N, C-alpha and C positions, 0 to 999 in steps of 0.2 A: 362620782361613784354611785352605783345603784343603791336606791333606798328600799325598793320593794322586794318581796320574796320572789325567788326564781328557782326552778328545779330543772336541771339538765341531765340528760342521759345519753352518753355516746355508746357506740358499739362495744368499745373496750376502754377502760380507765386505768391509768398507771397509779398504783398504790404501793408505796414502799418498794419501788423498783420492779414491780411485776404487773403485767396487764391482767385485768379481771373483767369479765363480761357482766352486763346487766346490773350496773350500779347506778344509783341516783345520787347526784350531788345537790344538796339543798343549800341555798344562799339567802342571807338576809342582811341588809344594811352593809353590803360589800364584803361580808365574811362568810366562810363556810360554816354552817351550823350542824350539818349532818351528812355522812356518807353511808349509804345503806343499799341493800338489794332492792331492786324495783318492787319486788313482791311485798316488801314491808311498808310501802306507802299506802295511804288511804286511797280507796278506789276513785275518789273525786279529785285527787290532787292533780293539778295541771302540770304536765311534764313536757318539756321541749326535747324531742328525740333527735339525735344526730346519727342516722344510719351510716355505716361505712366510714366512721370517723373514730380516731383515737383521741382521747382526752388526756393531756399531760400538763404538769405544772408549767406556768409561764416561766421563762428564763429571766434571770436578773443580771443586768450588765453592771457589775460591781465597781467598774472604774471606766470613766469616759470624760472627755472634755468636749462638750457639744460644739463650741465655736470652731473647733478644728475641722469639723466636717466641711466647712467652707474652703478649706485649704488643700484639698486633694490635688495632687499633681504639681503643686507649687515647688516642692523641694524633695521629690522622691529620689531614691537611689543616691542620697547624700549621707555623709557621716553625721553623727548626732548634732554636733555643734553647728555645722553648716545648715542642717535642717532647722534647728531651733532659730538661728539668726535670720535665715531667709524667709521661713514661713511664719513662725509665731511672732518673733520680734518685728519682722518686716511688715506684717499686715495688721498688727494690733492697733496702730493709730487710726485705722479705718473702721474699727469696730465700735461704733456708738451703740446706744441702747436699741435702736431699731434693727441694726445689723445683728446684734447678739440675739434678739428675739427671733428674727427670721431664720438665722442659722440654727437655733435650738429647735424651732418647729420642724425644720428639715431633718435634723439629726434624729429627733424623737419619732417622727413619723416613719422614717426608714427603719428604726429599731422595732416599732410595732410590726412592720412588714416582715421582719426577721424573727418574730415571736418573742421579743423582749417586752415584758410587762412592767418591770421596774428598772430604773437607771439611777446610778449614783454619778452625778455630774460634779466633778472636781473642778470648781470654777474659780478663776482668779482675775478676770478683767473688771476690777471693781470701780476704777475711776473715782476714788475718794468717796465712796458711798455704797448704797445697796440697790440703786435703781436697776443696774444690769442683772443683779441676782434675782430681783423680783421679775424681770423680763424673762429670764430662763424658766422660772417657776410658772409664770403665766403661759408660756409656750407648752410646757408639759401638761398643764391643766386643759389647754385648748385641744390638744390632740388626744388626751385621755390616758397618758402613761403615768405611772406612779414614780415619784422622784424623791431621791435623797440628795439634797444640795450640800455637798461638802465644801463649805465656804473657806477658800484658801487664805492662809495667813502668810504673807510674803514680804520680807524686808531686805532682800539682797539688793544692793545699790546698782548692780550691773544689769538688772532687769528693766524693762520698760516702766516708765513712771505710772502707767495705768495699773500695774500689778502691785506697786509698793504701798505699804501702810506702816505707820508707827504701831508699836505693840498696843498701846492704849486704844487707838482707833480700831485696830483689827479685832480686839476683844469686844469692845463696845458694839461694833457693827454686827459681829457674829451673834452676840447675845440678842441684839435687837431683831435680827432676822429670825432667829430661833423663836423668840417671843411671838412674832407675827403669825407663825404657823403652828405653834405648839398645840398638841392634842389632836392633830389631824392624822388621818390614815393615808391620805394621798400625797402629802408633803411632809418631809422630815428634813431637819437641818442639823448639821454637826460641824465642829471646827476641823480644819485641815491644814496644819502647818506644812508648807509645801514639801520640804526635803531638807536634809542636812546641808545641802549646798545653797539653798535659796531662802532658808529661814534661819535666823540666828538661834543659838542655844536658848536665849531668853524667850524668843518667839515660840519655839517648840514647847518649852515649859509652859508658856501661857496657854497654848492650845490644849495641852494635857490637863491643866488645871481647870480650864473652861469646860472640858468634857466631863470632869468630875462634878463641877457645879451644876451643869445642865442635865446630868445623867444620860450622856450620849457616848458614842464611840468617837474617836478622832482618827483621821486618815493622814497618812504621810508616805511620800515616795521614799523608798530606802534601797540603796545599792542597786539602782537600775543599771548603771554603767560601772565598769571596773575602776574608772578614774575616781569615783566617789569613795569606794572602799580604800583605795590607795591613799587618797587625801586624808581620810579620817585616821588611818594608821600612821601616816607621817606626822600629822598635827597633834594627835591625842594618844598615840600608842595603843589603840584599842581597835577591836573589830566593830563593825557598824552597830550591831544590836547591843554590845557591851557598852559602847559609848552612849547610846541613847538611854540605856538603863542608868548610867552614871549621872544622868541629868535629873534623876528622881521622878521619872515619868510614870504614869499609871499604865504600865505595860499591858495589863489585862483589858484596857479600853482601846488599845492601839490596833488599827487595821493597817497593816503595812502593804504597800504596793510594790510589786516587782520582786525585790529581794533576790536578784540574780547572783550577786557576788557576796555570799555569806559563808562563814566558816562553820565547822561542825558545832562549835560552842554556841554560835549565834542560833543555830537551828534548835539545839537543845534548850536554850533559854526561851525561845518563842514557845515551845511546847510546854515548858514548865510554868510560864506566866500567862498562858492562853492569849498570846499575841497572835492575831489572825492575818492571813495572807490573801491578797487578791493577785492572782496569776494572770498575766497578759501574754500568752505565748506568741501570737501573731505579731504583736507590736515589738516584742523582744527580738524576733527574727527580722522584722522589717528594718529596724535600726541597728542590727548587728550587735545587740547587747550581750547575748549569751543565753544560756539555758538554766532556768531555776531548777533547783534540786528537789523536784516534787516527790519521788519515792522516799527520800530521806525525811522530808517534812511530814509526809503521811505517817511514816514510822514513828516520828516524834510526837504524833497526836495533834498536829497543827490543823486547825479548821481552814479550809482553802475554798475560795470562790474564784470565779472567772470574770475577766473584763476584756473589753475590746481595746481599751485606751482610745486616744483621739482618732478622729476620722481621717487624719492625714499621716498617721504613723502605723497604718495597718493594711489597707484603707477601708476596711469593712467594720460594721457595727453589730455583727451577728454573734450571739453567744453560742448558737449551735455550731457555727464555724470554729469558735474557740474550743469547744469540746473536742472536735475532730483534731484540731491542731495540737491540743494538749496531749491527747493519747498518742498520736503518731510521732510527735517530736520527742516525747519521752522514750518511746520504743527505740527509735533510731539512736538517740543519745546514749542509752544504756545497753544497746545491742541485744535487746530482749523484748519479746512480745508478751512475756508472762509476768515479769516483775514490774513493768511499767503500768500505769493506770489503765484499767479496762474501759470499755465503752460505758458500762454502767457507772463506774467511779467518776469518769469524766462528766457524764450527765448529771450526777449528783452534785458535782462541784458547781455547775452552772445554774443549779436550781437551789436546793437546800443549802449547799455550801456557800453560795453567794449571799443567801438570806442571813446565814450566820455571821458573815463578815460585816453585814450592814445592821445586824441586830433587829431584824424584822421577822414577824410571823408569816413567812412566805416560802415559796419554793416547794411546798408539799401539798398534797390533796388530802386534807384532814380537817376535822373540826377546829374552830378558832383561828384558822389561817385565812389570810386574804384570799378572796375568790378571784384568783388570777390564773387563767388557763390559756392553752393553745389547743385548737382542734386541728388534727392532721388527717389528710386524705389517705385512707388505707390503700386505695387503689392507684395512687400516684406511681408512675413507673419507678421512681427512686426508692420506693418502699417495698419493691418486689425483688425476689420472691419473699414471702412472709415467714421464713424460718424463724426469724427473731426481729420483731419490731424494735426491741430495745437496742440491738446492735445497729439496725438500719438507720435509726434516728441520728446516731452519731456519725456513722461511717459513710452512708450513701445518700441520705435525704437531701434534696434540693429545696430551695425556698418555695417552689411551686406546690409543694405538699402542704404548706401552711394555709389553711382556709379561713379560720376564724381566730381572733384574739380577743380575750375577755379580761377586763381589768376591773376589779371591785364589783364583779357581778354583771357588768355592762359590756356588751359587745362593742368594741371600738375599731375593729378592723375586720373586713370580710372581703374575700375574693379579690385581694390585691387593691383594696380601696380603704383609706382612712374614712371613717364614717362621720366624724365631727367636723372635719374641714378637708376639702378635696385636694388631690395632688396638683391640680391647676393653680389653685390659690397658693399652696405652699411653695411650689416652684416659681410661680410668678413673683411672690414676695422676695424670694431669695435672689432672683435675677435683678430685681429692682434695686436692691441695696448694693449689689456687687458690680453693676454695669460699668461704673467708672473706676473700679479698682485697677491698679497696674497689672498689665498682662491678661486681663479678662478679655476673652475673644469677643469681637463685635459681630456676632452672628445671630 
């Protein structure tokens, strides 16, 4: 992350949902210290000007599994359980520390290419330790993306052994990982009991308690598929959120992922307890899971962010894509273009909303926030005609319009090239670890 002072000025800057011209953004030590009209700067202040560029907050991918980017095409067009068993469970044995590292570099560099400046990696191939978790974080630091490592706590005996841990081990290792990176802006760690079907009630409780101890949020998949809702109802006689509440969890610290199959009461409970949601529209469509009730959740006051989910259940890692998917899917589901989220609301979900679900000062261009931005080409064909750049960004923009990506005040991606390590190195490393995997083409 950048340590020196830097001042940039694009032709127009997005402030609170509206583009404004002739603004300077002042950054020091990786954070925004001031946003002001250019005329208010001292005459001798050095300003980097970006003509014909739009400056917008960097997007935050609030839910991803980086290792899954290595599995695109392995089990596409399958039902959830076939997909899980063939792709995730089938290839996990080949994912040693080097493979995890190379896969994460690839996933994170592709996210930068798509304008993602922060990723939450919900990671669970631990192999009885933290070496793989450190490898994921090292990959993020190398390419220059900000990371939240949601260290998964997983004790379902039906999963690969590489995922499984005892409750004491999961707690101790998550605490140890958090301690190793505490106080940093570029790396954050939080507990993530996997889900009601893959983490026991005691493991989920341990994750919530650890979040209280460490003063973090905790992440958990909830009701992604209808089967989980039905199982909870059959076993416990409760809806998913009411069952989680009955465990005595710190609901105000919970960031729930998916939440496709919730009842009205679940939604009202989330709003009342400030339980936050990460919505993954493309992944939910890809796996045939269903449609999360976004208008109802917004009406209940739930803070909502966007995630791409894993690179083999979407199969893209762009939050700009998720904004478009969110708005369009909700419109067709509710047969309304007016009551479903607008482009502006969808954009806010992928920026400020995702930051809220992660508990980070990001996703907004304002003082005391992380200096994370994307510079867009105003003259790119996908941004024309310029009646509304706000609408165009969500509905028509293509990746070619993304020209610069800035994280922590430092430019890390420019003109389709990662600046800290090149595509040849990233793709070469990926191919080297995958060349002997089953089914990998010998080309």
